[in-house]
N, C-alpha and C positions, 0 to 999 in steps of 0.2 A: 556368383558375389552378391551378398544379399544388401538391399540401399540402407537397412536400420540393423543398428546393433542386435543380436538375440537379447533376449530377457535375462537370460544366465550372465551374459557380459555386462550388460547394465546394471544387473544388482550387485556384482562384483565390484565396478566402477564406485557405486552410490557406497560401499562398505569401506570401500580403501579412502575415499573423501572424508566420509564421515569418522574414520578413524585417524586421519591425519587432523582435520579441524574439529571436529566433534568433542574430542577429548578435551581440548583448550577449553571450548565454548561450555562445557559443561564445569569445568573446575572453576570459571570465575568465579568471584564472589558477587552477588547481587548489590543493585545499587539501593543506597538506602531511599527509602521513600517518604521519609518524614522529613518536615522542614527543620532546621535548628531553631531553636526558640530564638523570638527577637529580643533584643537589648534596646532598652529603653533608657532615656534619662531620668535623672530625678526628679527634674521639672516636670516630665510627662508623667511622672507617677504621682507626684504631688496634686498637678492639675486634674488626673483622672478622679480624684477624691472630691472634686469640685463640681463633677457632671450629676445632673439628677435625671432618672427616668421618668418618662411621660407618664402622666395619669391622665383620664380620660376627663376630667372636670377641666384642667388645664386648656384641653382641645375644645372643649365647649366653651370655655369661656373667652378663647380667640374666636371662634366661629360667630360666637352672639354677641360681639362685644360693641356692635352698635356702629362701627367702621369697616372700611375695607382690610383685608386681611390675604396673607400669602402663607402657604404651606410648602416647605420644602423639606423632601425626605430624599436621605443620601446616605452613601458609607465612605468611610475613609478610603477602603481600599478598591472602590470602584474606580476607572481610570477617567471614565465619563463625568462622574462627580467632580473629580479632581479639576477638570476642566470648566464645570459648569459654576462652582463655588465663587471664584474670581467673578464670571461673568456678572452673577448675581450680584454681589456685591458692589460690582460699580453700578448696576441698576438701583439697588437699594439706597445707596449714597445719595442718589438724586429725588428719592421718594420716600425716605425714610420716616418723616414726620407724618405722611399721609396714612401710613400703612403699618397695620401689627403683622409681624413675623413670628412664627413659628418653624423651627428647624427641627427635624428628626433625623437621628443617625438609626440606621440598622445595624451598626456595629456589635458586636457580642463583647469585643475586647474595649472596655472603657480606656486603657492607657494607650491603645492602638490610635482610639478617635483623638484622644490628648495630645499624643506625638504627632498628629496630624495637623491639628488647631493649631498647636504652638508655630507650626512651619509656616500658617498663614500669615500675612502682614497685618491686615485687621480685620474683624468681624463686626458687623452690625447688629449679629444676632448671636445667641446663645445656644447652640444645640442642645439636644437632650436625647437621651439613650430610648430608643423604642422597647427595648426589654422585651418581655412576652406577650407584649400589647397587638401584635400584627392583626389579628382578627379582630378586635376592638376597634383598631383604626380603619379598618377595611369599610366594618360596619356603619360607623360613625360617618365616614367619608360618602356612603351611599346615602343616608340619609339628606346629606346636604347635596346629593345631584352629581357626585362626583364618581368616577370609575376608577377607583385604584387598584391595580392588579398586584401589585408588590414589585413591578418593575422600578429600576432607580435609574438616573436621576428623574424624580417626579415632583412636579411644581403645579402648585393649583392657586387660583385667585377666587375669592370669594367676597360676596358683596355683602353690606351691612346687617342684611338679613340672614347673615350664615348660610346661603346659598353659592352653590360653586357657580362661578361666571366663565371660567377659562381654566384649563387642565392641559398639561403637556407633559408626556412621558419621552426622557431622554433628554441628549443635549439642547439645549436652547441658547439661539443666538440673542443678540439685543433687539433685533426687528421682531422676532416674536415677543418676547417680553414685554416691548412698547405696544404691541398689537394688543396682547392681553390686558395689560393695564388700562388701555383705551376703552376696551369691553368693560372692565370694571369700573371706570369712570361713568361711562353711558348708562351702567344699570345700578346706580347708588340706589 
């Protein structure tokens, strides 16, 4: 007696299994790979009309304003950004008179961003859409000493001369924000 089945027996078994289960597998309908379109409220559609696209003159104005500033780059679909936004809002509620804030969303869909913003209790900043300015944003931030790679969430603090003092990529807690703010105040 042979310890393993012969190759003819094994091949016949594979064919039988395929015939029993394979035909059913071959006749299954493929699963749809496209998402159903999102359904947004009329409020979100109306709010999307108020969103503006960033222009580099606005960024230059914020960085060269003569006072401390913060840049926040995020997206409504990013889970870490969704956690970060309320943390930043709490941080900014204590310091908003001291600092100019520029929030930039990399969302491609203005209505999706508007829908997300309407779900936030209150925001002390009005986000702008990045649009097709990603390369220009990276280049302008590099001139200010920041190393923006495109990862989100991204938070950077700039002194009154427009030079980057502190930057964080990823989720930031209050302690990190306070530390960055202390660096900003020290380098006024």
